[in-house]
C-alpha positions, 0 to 999 in steps of 0.5 A, a space after each residue: 834881886 836875890 842876896 849872895 851867899 858870901 854876903 850872908 856868911 859874912 854877916 854871919 862870921 860878924 855875928 859869931 861872938 853873939 851865939 849860935 848863928 845860923 840862916 835859911 834861904 826864904 824865897 831868894 833871900 835869907 832869914 837869920 837866927 840866933 839861938 833858934 830865934 829869927 832875929 833878922 833877914 837878908 834881902 838885896 844883901 842887905 841886913 834888916 834887923 827886927 824892930 824892938 824897944 830895946 833897939 830903939 833905946 840903943 840905936 835911935 839913929 838906924 833907918 827903918 825901911 821895909 826889906 821887901 815890898 808890903 813888909 813891915 819896918 826893920 832897922 836897916 843895919 848898914 855898918 856891918 863892919 862894926 863887929 862889936 856894936 852889931 854883936 851888942 845890938 843883936 843880942 840886945 834886939 834878940 832878948 827883947 824878941 819872943 820865943 818862937 811858938 813850939 810847932 805842933 805835932 802832926 796828928 796821922 
């Protein structure tokens, strides 16, 4: 089941205080980005945030689950209405993730 754009927009709104939140449609689901770095996916209208050591320390109670079949485990973040904690958790996770590698220019 594909995620609904309304849910994605709600999550993005909840995270607006974290920085520049963007999202991209990916195979019927969505990738979530903070300041250009992917930190989460939304699948079946559920928020899955990448696992980091900082995230484990901040919220060891969060459930680990794959967002789709054959995927690695992510944190399943179910309390998206708790804006303050969600923003704090995403900022902490984002800081622990590597910057994306620059894209190579195509040679013609």
